[in-house]
C-alpha positions in Angstrom: 103.4 130.6 92.4 103.0 128.0 89.7 105.3 125.6 91.4 103.3 125.7 94.6 100.1 125.2 92.7 101.5 122.2 90.9 102.6 120.7 94.2 99.2 121.4 95.8 97.5 119.7 92.8 99.7 116.7 93.2 98.9 116.5 96.9 95.2 116.9 96.4 95.3 114.2 93.7 97.1 111.8 96.0 94.6 112.5 98.8 91.7 111.9 96.5 93.2 108.6 95.2 93.9 107.5 98.8 90.3 108.2 99.7 89.0 106.3 96.7 91.2 103.3 97.4 90.1 103.4 101.1 86.4 103.5 100.1 87.0 100.7 97.6 88.7 98.5 100.1 86.0 99.1 102.7 83.4 98.2 100.1 85.4 95.1 99.2 85.7 94.0 102.8 81.9 94.5 103.4 81.2 92.4 100.3 83.5 89.7 101.5 81.8 89.7 104.9 78.4 89.4 103.3 79.7 86.8 100.9 81.2 84.7 103.7 77.9 84.9 105.5 76.2 83.4 102.5 79.0 81.0 101.7 80.0 82.7 98.5 83.6 83.6 99.3 85.9 81.1 100.7 
Protein backbone atom coordinates (compact mmCIF):
# COMPACT_ATOMS: atom_id res chain seq x y z
CA UNK A 1 0.00 0.00 0.00
CA UNK A 2 1.48 3.31 -1.11
CA UNK A 3 -0.26 5.24 1.64
CA UNK A 4 1.19 2.99 4.34
CA UNK A 5 4.66 3.29 2.82
CA UNK A 6 4.37 7.07 2.74
CA UNK A 7 3.35 7.14 6.41
CA UNK A 8 6.16 4.76 7.37
CA UNK A 9 8.67 6.95 5.55
CA UNK A 10 7.41 10.03 7.38
CA UNK A 11 7.63 8.26 10.73
CA UNK A 12 11.14 7.01 9.99
CA UNK A 13 12.23 10.50 8.92
CA UNK A 14 10.82 11.96 12.13
CA UNK A 15 12.60 9.34 14.24
CA UNK A 16 15.88 9.99 12.44
CA UNK A 17 15.52 13.75 12.89
CA UNK A 18 14.75 13.30 16.58
CA UNK A 19 17.83 11.10 17.00
CA UNK A 20 20.01 13.65 15.22
CA UNK A 21 18.65 16.50 17.33
CA UNK A 22 19.17 14.46 20.49
CA UNK A 23 22.74 13.65 19.47
CA UNK A 24 23.38 17.31 18.64
CA UNK A 25 21.97 18.50 21.96
CA UNK A 26 24.05 15.96 23.87
CA UNK A 27 27.18 17.09 22.03
CA UNK A 28 26.29 20.72 22.70
CA UNK A 29 25.79 20.03 26.40
CA UNK A 30 29.12 18.21 26.62
CA UNK A 31 30.82 21.13 24.88
CA UNK A 32 29.23 23.56 27.32
CA UNK A 33 30.38 21.48 30.29
CA UNK A 34 33.92 21.37 28.94
CA UNK A 35 33.76 25.07 28.12
CA UNK A 36 32.54 25.92 31.61
CA UNK A 37 35.41 23.92 33.06
CA UNK A 38 37.86 26.04 31.10
CA UNK A 39 35.93 29.28 31.58
CA UNK A 40 35.00 29.62 27.91
CA UNK A 41 31.22 29.66 28.26
CA UNK A 42 29.50 31.84 30.81
